[in-house]
N, C-alpha and C positions, 0 to 999 in steps of 0.2 A: 713319035717320041723324039726328044732332043737331048743331046748329051752335054752336060755342063760340068766344069771343074769347080767345086765348091769347097769352102773351108768352114768348119763348125764355128759357132759364135764365140767359143772360148779359145780359138786359135788352134784347134786340133788339125792334124795334117790334112792337106788338100787331097780330095779324091774326085773321081769322075762319077756322076750320077745321071741316070737316064730319067729325065723329067717328063711327065705326061704333057702332051700337046693338045689335049681336049679336056674341057672342064666337065667334071662329073655332075655339076649342078645345072648349068645352062646348055651344055652340049656343044658350045662353039669351039672351033680350033683357035688356039691362042698360045702365047709364050708366057707361062706363069711367072709371077714375081716371087722371088725367094724371100721369105720373111725370117725364117730361123732354121738352123741346122744344129741338132743336138749332138753332144758327145756320145760315143758309143756306150751302150749299156753292157752288163755282164755277159750278154749273149752276142756281143758284137753287132747289135742292131742300132740303126740310126733313124731318127724321124726328121723329116723335112716338112716344115709348114710352108705352103704355097698360097698364093692369092691369084684368083682369076684376073686376067688383065683387061677383061671387058668392063667398062664403067657401068654397064647395065646389070652386071652381076656382082663382081668384086667379092665373091664368097671365098672362104678359105678351104684348103684341101690339105690333108695330112697324108704323107706318103712314107712308107717304111722301107728300109733297105738293109740287106745283110752284107757285112763287110768280109772280104776274103783277102788274104795276103796283105800287101802293103798299100795297094791302090785300087783293088777291084771291088765292085759293089754289084749286088743283084737286087732288083726291085721286088718287093713282096706284094703280090696281088691280094687285095682285100675282097671279101664277098659280103656285100651289105644286105643280102637276102635275109628275111626274118627267120629266127629260129622257130622251127615247127616242133613245139613241145607239148601240144595239147591233143595229139592223136594217139590213142592207145597203140602200143607196139603190135598187138595182135592184128589190128586193122592194116597196118603197114605191111605185115607179113602176108595176110590173106588177100588183101585187096590193093595191090600196088598201083593199079590204074587210078583208084580213088585217091590214094595218097599223093600221087603225082598231080592230079587235078586240084586237090585241096591246097597243095603247096604253091601251085601257080596262082591260085586265088589269093592266098595270103601275100604273095609277092606283089601282085597287082594292087592290093589294098595298101600295102606299105608304101607304094609309090604315090599314094594319094588319089588313085583312080577308083573312087567308091562305086560309081555306076557300073563300070566294067567289072569291078570285083564282085558285085552282086550277081551278075550273070555267070561269072566264073564259079562262084560258090553254088549257084543253081546247077551247073553242069556237074560239079563234084557230088552233089546230093543225088542226082539221077544215076551217076556211076555207082555210088554206094548202094542204092536201093536195088539196082539191077544185079550187081555182083552178089549181094547178100541173098537175093531171091534165087539166083541160079545155084548158089552154094547149098541152100536149103532144099531146093527142088531141081536137082540136076536133070531129071527127065523132062523138065519143062523149059530147059535153057533156050531152045530155039524159039519157042513161043514168047518167052520173056524178052528176048532181044528185039522182037518185032513190035513190042508194045511201048506206048508212052508211059510216063510215070504214074499217072492217075489210074489207068486200067490195071497196072500191076498191083497197086495198093488195093483196089477194089476186088481183084481176083484172088490175091494170095495173102493179103494182110487185112481181112475185113472183119475180124472179131473185135468187139469192144473190150474184150478182156485182154487183148494183146496190146501192151503199151506202145509197141512199134506202130500199130494202126494209127494212134493219135499223133505220134511224133512224125511219122511219114506224111500224114495228111496235112498237119499244120505246117510242116517244113515245106511241103510242095506248094501250098497256098502262098506262103510268103516268098518262096523262091520264084514262083511265077510272077509275083508282083515286081521282082527285080528285073524282069524282062519286058515289062509293059510300061507305056508312057503314062497311063492312068491306073494306079494300083487299086485293087479291090478292097484293100485293107490299109487305108492311108494312115491309120493310127499306129501301125506297126512298120518298122523299117529294117534296115540291114542288120542292126544289132540284135533285134528280136529273132530274125531269121538265123543268124549265126548261133544264138543261144539254143534254138531248137535243133540245129544241125549238130552242135556239139553234144547235146543230150542224146541225140540219135546215135552218135558214135559210141557213147558210153554204154547205152542199153545193148547195142549189138555186141560190143566187146564183152559185156557181162554174159550175154547169151552164149557166146563162143567159149568163154572160160567155164561156164556152167556145164557145157557139153564135155569139155576136157576133164572137168572134175568128175562127172558121171563115169566116163570111161576109166579114169584112174581108180575110182572106187570099185568098179566091176572087175578090173584086172587084179585089184588087191585081194579080192575074194577068191 
């Protein structure tokens, strides 16, 4: 970080600002060009528009600062990770390892690394299947931990009447394709895999809520 004394474009009092010395786009160390300094808003926040000094990048960066006293400022860190809003709350509560893995997959995808994202989503699927199986069959936990995803599905979710049998199987097939150089199902890709994975989440969430509803009714009697 480098500290510079800047004045807002409308002539507002000069203050010291700690400017980033690494571009968030290209990653190089640089001294950014200051394009604009806004006047403070009602929360005493200031936004500074910067431009990467590398001619191969030259992209813009917006940095926010909180003003204190007459000349002090504090840089506000931004988190550009994607908002994870499509995972049912009950899965986050019951399966935190799955939620962490799924969140990482979303972050990898948001960075544009789709091939790596596919493998990360595949890992989150395996985590979800194993954790759900162990929740349903606690006496089989040790055996479940030692099995791959396919044998778990065949051993414990093998009924055609169980919607999870179909979702687990289809998701596993497409998830495996994300880890292979030559997919077995070339007409289906990451988007289809994610759709099955999301449907799997909602079915499991529905099963868990159904169990909670059953217990609620029994206690009500």
